[in-house]
C-alpha positions in Angstrom: 0.2 -0.1 0.3 2.5 2.6 -0.2 3.2 4.8 -3.2 6.2 6.4 -4.5 6.9 9.9 -4.1 6.2 11.9 -7.4 9.6 12.1 -9.3 8.7 15.4 -10.3 7.4 16.8 -6.5 9.8 14.6 -4.6 8.9 13.7 -0.9 8.8 11.0 1.8 8.1 7.7 2.3 7.5 5.7 5.2 7.9 2.0 5.1 7.0 -0.6 8.1 7.8 -4.0 8.1 7.4 -7.1 10.2 9.2 -10.1 10.4 8.0 -13.5 11.9 9.0 -16.9 12.3 7.9 -20.1 14.8 9.3 -18.2 17.9 9.8 -14.7 17.6 8.2 -11.4 15.9 10.1 -8.3 14.5 9.2 -5.2 13.5 11.0 -2.3 11.5 10.5 0.8 9.2 12.6 3.0 7.4 12.5 6.2 5.4 13.1 6.7 2.1 13.1 10.7 0.7 13.2 11.5 -2.9 14.3 15.1 -3.5 12.6 17.1 -6.2 15.2 18.5 -9.4 15.2 22.0 -9.7 12.4 23.2 -11.7 12.7 24.3 -15.0 12.8 28.2 -14.5 14.1 29.7 -18.0 15.7 29.7 -21.3 17.8 32.1 -23.0 18.0 31.8 -27.1 20.5 33.7 -28.8 22.0 34.1 -32.7 25.8 32.8 -32.8 26.4 35.8 -34.9 25.2 38.8 -36.6 23.6 38.3 -39.9 26.1 39.9 -42.4 24.8 40.7 -46.4 24.4 37.5 -48.6 23.7 35.4 -45.5 20.7 33.1 -45.8 20.6 32.0 -42.3 21.9 32.7 -38.9 23.0 29.8 -36.2 21.0 30.0 -32.9 21.5 28.8 -29.8 19.2 28.5 -26.7 20.3 27.4 -23.0 18.5 26.2 -19.9 18.3 27.1 -16.6 17.4 24.2 -13.9 15.5 21.4 -15.0 16.7 17.9 -14.7 18.7 17.3 -18.2 17.9 15.2 -21.2 16.1 18.5 -22.3 14.2 18.2 -25.9 14.1 21.1 -28.0 10.9 22.2 -30.6 11.9 25.3 -32.6 9.1 27.1 -34.5 6.6 23.9 -33.6 8.9 22.3 -36.6 9.9 18.7 -34.8 12.8 18.2 -37.3 13.9 21.6 -35.6 15.0 19.7 -32.3 18.8 20.5 -31.1 20.2 23.0 -28.9 21.7 25.2 -31.8 20.0 25.1 -35.0 20.0 27.6 -38.5 17.3 30.0 -38.3 16.4 31.8 -42.2 17.2 35.2 -42.7 14.4 37.2 -44.4 13.2 40.5 -45.8 11.7 41.1 -42.9 12.1 40.9 -38.8 11.0 37.5 -37.8 10.3 36.2 -33.9 11.4 32.5 -33.4 10.4 30.4 -31.0 11.8 27.2 -28.6 10.0 25.3 -26.5 12.4 23.4 -24.0 11.1 20.4 -22.5 12.8 18.0 -19.7 10.9 14.9 -18.0 9.0 17.4 -15.6 8.0 20.6 -17.2 8.9 23.2 -20.3 9.5 26.3 -20.9 9.5 29.0 -23.5 11.8 31.5 -25.1 12.4 33.9 -28.4 15.0 35.4 -30.5 14.6 37.7 -33.0 16.3 37.5 -36.4 16.6 41.1 -38.6 18.2 41.1 -41.8 21.0 43.0 -42.3 21.0 46.4 -42.9 22.9 46.3 -46.5 23.7 49.2 -48.6 23.8 48.2 -52.4 24.0 50.1 -55.5 20.9 50.3 -57.2 21.5 50.9 -61.4 19.1 53.2 -63.2 20.0 54.2 -67.0 18.2 57.2 -68.3 16.7 57.0 -72.0 19.4 58.9 -73.3 21.8 56.1 -72.3 20.5 53.8 -74.1 19.9 55.6 -77.1 23.6 56.2 -77.3 25.6 53.4 -78.9 28.9 54.7 -77.2 28.0 54.0 -73.5 29.7 52.0 -70.7 27.6 51.1 -68.0 28.3 49.4 -64.6 25.5 47.0 -63.8 26.7 46.8 -59.4 28.9 44.3 -59.2 32.4 45.4 -59.1 33.4 42.0 -60.1 31.9 42.6 -63.4 33.4 44.2 -66.3 31.4 47.4 -67.8 29.0 46.3 -70.5 28.6 48.7 -73.9 24.7 49.8 -74.5 24.3 47.1 -76.7 25.6 44.4 -74.2 23.3 46.0 -71.3 20.3 45.6 -73.3 21.2 42.0 -73.8 21.9 41.6 -70.2 18.9 43.0 -69.2 16.5 41.1 -72.1 18.5 38.0 -71.1 17.1 38.3 -67.2 13.7 38.7 -68.6 13.9 35.1 -70.2 14.9 36.2 -73.5 11.9 38.8 -74.3 11.1 42.0 -72.5 7.3 42.9 -73.1 5.9 46.3 -72.3 2.3 46.6 -72.4 -0.3 44.2 -71.6 -2.3 40.9 -73.6 -2.1 42.2 -77.3 -1.1 45.8 -76.8 2.5 45.1 -76.3 5.8 46.0 -77.8 8.4 43.3 -77.3 12.4 43.6 -77.1 13.9 40.0 -78.0 17.6 38.9 -78.0 19.3 40.4 -80.4 17.1 43.3 -81.4 19.8 45.7 -78.8 20.2 47.8 -82.2 16.3 48.5 -82.9 16.3 49.7 -79.1 19.1 52.2 -79.5 17.7 53.6 -82.8 14.5 54.6 -81.2 15.4 56.0 -78.1 15.3 58.7 -76.3 11.6 58.9 -76.6 9.5 61.8 -77.7 6.7 64.0 -75.7 3.7 62.3 -76.5 1.7 59.9 -74.4 -0.9 57.2 -75.5 -2.1 53.7 -75.1 -0.4 51.0 -77.2 -1.7 49.7 -80.6 -3.5 46.4 -80.7 -0.9 43.6 -82.2 2.1 42.4 -80.3 4.8 44.4 -82.2 8.9 43.8 -82.0 10.7 47.0 -81.4 12.3 46.6 -84.6 8.9 46.9 -86.5 7.5 49.5 -84.2 7.0 52.7 -86.5 5.1 55.1 -84.6 8.1 57.5 -84.6 9.2 61.0 -84.8 10.6 62.4 -87.5 14.0 61.7 -86.0 13.4 58.0 -86.2 12.1 57.9 -82.1 9.5 56.5 -80.4 6.9 59.4 -80.4 5.5 58.1 -76.8 7.1 59.0 -73.7 5.3 56.8 -71.8 6.3 53.8 -73.8 10.1 55.0 -74.1 10.3 55.8 -70.3 8.7 52.3 -69.3 11.1 50.5 -71.8 13.6 52.0 -70.1 12.5 50.9 -66.6 12.1 47.5 -67.7 15.6 47.5 -69.2 16.9 48.6 -65.8 14.7 46.5 -63.6 16.3 43.5 -65.9 20.1 44.8 -65.1 19.7 42.8 -61.2 19.6 45.2 -58.6 16.8 45.9 -55.8 15.5 48.3 -57.6 11.9 46.7 -57.8 11.8 47.1 -54.0 12.2 50.8 -53.4 9.4 52.0 -52.1 7.8 55.0 -53.4 5.5 56.0 -50.3 7.8 57.0 -47.6 8.7 60.3 -49.1 11.6 61.8 -51.0 14.1 58.8 -52.1 17.2 60.2 -51.2 20.1 58.7 -53.3 24.0 59.0 -52.9 27.0 58.4 -55.3 29.5 55.6 -54.7 32.8 56.1 -53.2 35.2 53.6 -54.4 33.9 52.8 -58.0 31.5 50.6 -59.8 29.7 48.3 -57.2 30.8 50.2 -54.2 28.8 50.1 -51.0 30.3 52.9 -49.1 28.1 56.5 -50.1 29.9 59.5 -50.7 28.0 61.7 -48.1 26.5 65.1 -48.7 28.9 67.8 -47.6 27.7 71.6 -47.0 30.1 74.1 -47.6 29.5 77.6 -46.0 31.8 80.7 -45.7 34.3 81.0 -43.5 33.2 84.3 -42.7 30.3 86.7 -42.7 30.9 88.2 -46.1 27.9 89.7 -46.7 27.7 90.8 -43.3 24.0 89.3 -42.7 24.6 87.5 -39.3 24.9 83.9 -40.9 27.4 82.1 -42.8 26.1 81.4 -46.2 26.3 78.6 -48.2 28.7 78.7 -50.8 28.8 75.0 -52.0 27.5 71.3 -51.8 29.9 68.7 -52.4 28.5 65.1 -53.3 24.7 66.3 -53.6 22.2 63.6 -52.5 19.7 63.5 -55.3 16.0 63.1 -54.2 12.8 62.5 -56.0 9.2 62.2 -54.9 6.1 60.3 -56.4 3.1 62.2 -56.7 0.3 61.1 -54.8 -2.4 60.6 -57.8 0.4 58.1 -59.3 0.6 56.5 -55.9 -3.3 56.3 -55.9 -3.4 54.6 -59.3 -0.8 51.8 -58.3 -3.4 51.3 -55.0 -6.4 50.8 -57.5 -4.9 48.0 -59.5 -3.7 46.5 -55.9 0.1 46.8 -56.3 2.3 47.5 -53.8 3.9 51.1 -53.6 7.2 50.1 -54.6 8.8 50.8 -58.4 7.6 47.1 -59.4 4.3 48.3 -58.6 4.8 51.5 -60.6 6.3 49.5 -63.8 2.7 47.3 -63.4 0.9 50.6 -63.6 2.8 52.1 -66.4 2.6 48.3 -68.3 -1.2 48.1 -67.7 -1.8 51.9 -68.7 -0.2 51.1 -71.9 -1.9 47.9 -72.5 -5.2 49.8 -72.5 -6.1 47.9 -69.1 -8.4 50.3 -67.1 -9.7 54.3 -68.5 -6.7 56.3 -68.2 -6.8 60.5 -69.4 -4.1 61.8 -70.7 -3.3 63.8 -67.7 -3.0 60.3 -65.9 -0.9 58.7 -68.5 1.3 61.9 -68.4 2.0 61.6 -64.5 2.4 58.1 -64.7 5.8 58.5 -67.3 6.6 61.5 -65.0 7.0 59.4 -62.1 8.5 56.4 -64.4 11.3 59.4 -65.4 12.2 60.0 -62.1 13.0 56.7 -61.0 15.0 56.3 -64.2 17.2 59.4 -63.0 17.2 59.1 -59.2 19.6 56.0 -59.6 21.4 57.0 -62.8 24.7 55.4 -63.0 24.2 53.4 -60.0 23.7 55.3 -56.6 23.2 54.5 -52.9 19.9 54.3 -51.7 20.5 55.8 -48.4 17.1 56.3 -47.2 14.0 58.4 -47.3 12.9 61.4 -45.9 9.5 63.9 -45.4 11.6 66.9 -46.2 14.2 67.4 -48.9 17.9 66.7 -47.7 18.9 70.3 -49.0 21.6 72.3 -47.2 19.9 75.2 -45.3 21.4 78.4 -47.2 21.2 80.2 -43.9 21.9 77.2 -41.1 25.3 78.7 -39.5 24.7 81.6 -37.5 27.2 84.4 -36.5 26.7 85.1 -32.7 30.7 86.1 -32.0 33.6 88.2 -33.3 35.7 84.7 -32.8 33.0 83.1 -35.2 33.2 86.1 -37.7 37.0 85.4 -38.2 37.1 81.5 -38.0 39.9 80.0 -39.0 40.8 76.5 -39.8 42.5 74.5 -36.8 45.6 72.5 -36.7 44.4 68.7 -37.0 44.0 67.3 -33.4 43.8 63.8 -34.4 44.8 61.3 -36.6 42.6 59.2 -38.3 44.0 56.0 -36.5 43.7 57.7 -33.3 39.9 57.5 -32.8 39.3 53.7 -32.0 35.6 52.7 -32.3 34.0 49.0 -31.4 32.7 46.8 -32.1 31.5 47.8 -35.2 28.6 46.4 -36.3 27.4 46.5 -32.9 23.8 45.4 -31.6 23.9 46.3 -28.0 26.5 49.0 -27.2 29.4 50.7 -29.0 32.8 52.2 -27.7 34.8 55.3 -28.7 38.2 55.9 -27.6 40.3 58.8 -28.5 43.4 61.0 -27.6 43.4 64.5 -28.5 46.7 66.4 -29.5 46.0 69.3 -27.4 43.4 70.8 -25.3 40.4 71.2 -27.5 36.6 71.3 -27.2 35.3 68.0 -28.2 32.0 67.4 -29.9 31.0 63.7 -30.8 27.5 63.3 -32.5 25.9 60.4 -34.0 23.6 61.4 -37.2 21.5 59.3 -39.8 22.4 59.1 -43.4 20.5 62.1 -44.4 22.3 64.2 -41.6 19.7 64.1 -39.0 21.2 64.3 -35.5 20.4 61.1 -33.5 22.5 61.8 -30.2 25.0 63.9 -28.5 27.8 62.3 -26.7 30.2 64.5 -25.7 30.0 68.3 -25.8 32.8 69.0 -23.3 36.6 70.6 -23.1 39.0 67.7 -23.5 42.7 67.8 -22.3 46.0 67.0 -24.5 47.0 63.7 -24.0 44.2 62.1 -21.8 42.3 59.2 -23.2 38.7 59.9 -23.6 36.4 56.6 -23.4 32.7 57.5 -24.6 29.9 54.0 -24.5 27.0 54.6 -26.7 23.8 52.6 -26.2 20.7 53.3 -28.4 18.0 54.0 -27.3 14.8 54.0 -29.6 16.4 54.0 -32.7 16.3 51.6 -35.4 18.7 49.0 -36.9 20.8 51.1 -39.9 23.7 52.8 -40.8 24.6 55.7 -39.1 27.5 58.6 -39.0 29.3 59.6 -36.2 31.4 62.8 -36.0 34.1 64.0 -33.9 34.9 67.8 -33.8 38.0 69.1 -31.8 38.5 72.7 -32.5 37.3 72.4 -36.0 38.8 69.5 -36.8 36.4 66.8 -38.0 36.5 63.5 -38.2 33.3 61.2 -39.9 33.0 57.8 -39.9 30.3 55.1 -40.5 28.6 52.9 -37.7 26.2 50.0 -38.4 23.7 49.1 -35.7 22.0 45.7 -35.8 19.5 45.1 -32.7 
């Protein structure tokens, strides 16, 4: 009648027994104690590395506190993902993954977030003018690839489309097939009219609605043809969002395929020449390019249930050319204008550095003069060698450390800015002493993953660098 204690709860059981023979009787007892294992209190799941651009998976490991061992693991309710360390997929959006850890007596659940890496990659477009110039040489966003002639670029793009690029819809289409690059070159850039395409599939070589100069007399067709060729280059052009405000791009530093942007630099006069109380803007080096798509075009994209992306705009342009739906001439003109903006803003391969509500222009009156010292400002002697500033770890996911030693007593300002030049944080703004190590730790708060710029200024000596934050 004795019941053993529950193995998970533990407990004691007292056993009494009697021994008899013909002459005597003996009674004995004993207490047996079963100690419960430590409860399975929690688990922690962490990534084993920071995802890098080009990675398809990232390793993650779960660790456990408590329990009695012989754990079983199930990730994302998939019985095949049943080890402590697994490879998780890296998608285009952040995804939270779940792991359930079970032992003999219970289970616990924890989570880990996998975010796609922040990748600045070239996005390449070329204008109608380029495609109409047989002597062009084009980068296709790959530093390992040689530059292509205009004809080679067209053939490369057509091959990406499976051997035939189709502009329009149904029977109202113009096609560009392999081997027809010369016909494209001879018919671009297009004229100023807008219209739907004539009925019947027409090869670009047979298309005869031309200007007196032998060019396509339909700017919507010409611009959409150029956009189709640009999408076929192979850079992530189609994914660019159109409904986030101004699309801002920068030139690359390092040639074809570089992922390092040339940051816009606003140059102001050093003294108040005009005596107007401000240091006026005198030049903009490496200016950003920016475009904004009209709301009317975004509404038309939404009306055909397409995403507000360049791919969605391309679909709208093809449907309009193909006679799907009823579009006024003003609407066709607006679509052609939007396509033209896209063909230009990434011209010759530029980097998409972000979106913003306001134009990223240099303020012509941004630096106010409030002292005689500022009115007679001079360029300071460099106080910091590039190698003297250390930033680590970079990329970082939690905290980053800045270390520097100034070569002289100086006023130091350390700021974090986003890629559009907007200040995110001021980490240091004080006097520093010559030869003294300065250490500043930065832990972002309410800041999204992305690429940022740090800017250290020592009495006018400025050093700027790239900072990559991955939550």
